[in-house]
N, C-alpha and C positions, 0 to 999 in steps of 0.2 A: 562412413567414418567422419566424425566431426572433430574440429580443432578443440584443443583444451587450452584454457587460459587461467590465470590466477585472478580470483575475485578481488576487487579493490578493497572492499571492506573486511571481508573475512580472511583473506589470504589463502582460501581453499581453491583447489583445482576444480574447474567447472567446464561443462561443454558450451561451446560457442554456437548456440542455436536460438531460433526465435528472436525474442526481444532482448537477448542477453547483452548485445553491444549497447543498446539503449539504456539498460539498467546500469551498466558500467559508467556511462556518461552521467546518469543521474546521481549515482553514488559519489563520483568525483565532484560534481557540482555542489552537492550538499556539504561535503567536507571543505572543499577549496573556496567556494563562493559564499556559502551560507553559515559557515562557522560551526558546524556540527563536528563532534568527535566521531571516529569510526565506532566507538562503543555506544553511541547514541542511536545507531542504525542497526535494526534487526533485518537480516536477509532470509527470505523464505520461511517466515514465521508460520507455524501451523495454525489453521483455523478449523474449528469443528462446529458444524451446524446441525442441530437436532431437528429432524423432519419426521413425519409419520412413518415413512418407510425406512427409518434408521438414521444413523449419524453419517453426514456427508463430511469428508475430510479433504482438505486442500492446503495450499500455502498462499500466503500474501507476499507479493514481491518484496516490498520494503515497508517497515514500520519504523517511524522516527519517534524518539523519546525526547521529552523536554530535559532541561538541566537537572531536574530532580528525579529523573528516571521514569516518569509516567508516560505511557504510550499516548501520543497526541496526533499522529498523522499516518495515514495509509497511503502508499504510493503504488500504483499499477503502472508498470512499464510496458507500453504497447509497441508492437512492431508495425501496426497498420493504423487504421483510423482511431483517433482518440475517442470519438463519439460512441463507438461501439463498446467501449469499456467503462464509460462513465457510471452507468447504473450499478454495475458489478462492484466498482470501487466504493461508491457511496454505501452500498449494502454491507461491504466488508467493514467499513468504518463504523457502522451501526452495530455490528455483531461481534467484532473481535474481542472485546472486553465486556465487563458488566455495564460499563457506561459507553455512550456514543463518543467516538473521537471527534474533536472539533475540525479536523481537516481531512479531506479525501482528495488525492491528486492523481491525475492520469497524465503520463508524459511519454513522449517518444525520444527523450534525451535532447531535443532541440527546442521544443516548446512544451507547455503544460496547461492544463485547465485545473484550477483549484476550486473545490466545492466546500460548502458548509453542510455537513451531513445532517445536521438538525433540521434545516429547511430544505435541503436538496438543491439549493440555488448555487449558481456559479459565483464565486467571488472575483474571478478574473482569469484572463488568459495570458500566458507567457511565463517563462521561468522566473521572472522577477516577482510574480505573485506567490511563489512558494515562500512561506515565512522563514526567517532566519532563526537561529537558536534563541536569541534574546526575545524576539517577538513571540515565538512559540511558548516559551516559558512564562512570559508575562500573561499571555492569553490564557494558558492553562490555570494560572493562579487566580484569574478573575472570573472564571465561568463556573457555573454549577455542573456537577456530573449528572447527566440525564440518561436514564435507563429506558429501554424500550419495554412496552407492555408485551405480554405473552403472545397475543394475537398479531401484533405488528412484527414481533421477532420472527414468528412463523412465516409471515409473508416475505420479509426481507431474506430469510433463509432460502425460500423458494427462488427468489430473484437471484441471489448470489449463486446458487447451484446451477440454475439455468444458464447463466452467462459463463460461469467458470468452467462448466463441463464442456464448453465449446473451444476452450483454449487448445491451440495446436502447437506443434514443434516445441514441446516441453520435454526435457529429459531429466532424469534424476541426476543430481550432482554425483560425481565419482565418490564412492564411500558411503552414500546415503542408503 
């Protein structure tokens, strides 16, 4: 039996397993330190990846929208090594919408690694590297929306599925 807590962003009851404590820290950090509204943060957003063997469905830990409501940042909350979740998170940022999101973040709630999914390169390490609401909105307004070609989308889908399928200690939220 697991403990049940109230999610900071959604107010829903959730199981306290895996990286959930870390996700709660990140949610609070985004709202209290980075100036996002709870409504700017999507928790457990579905992601669907088309592969030759069918559709792979999963969820993304956190997706952050800019002030105009455009999805701009994917965040994976890890319970262990951040390095083991980097490639999965970059792939999610490339696949979640028709355009590649400009930020992919892996965090354990105490530190973070922020990536540019277009290049796959790290922008910096530490929670301070996560953009605030104003920076995110300004950046989204100044960059073109870049889509993946079909072949690259297929390869990113395989990468996402390979890493995501290894996630452990994940329970459905009560009521899901």
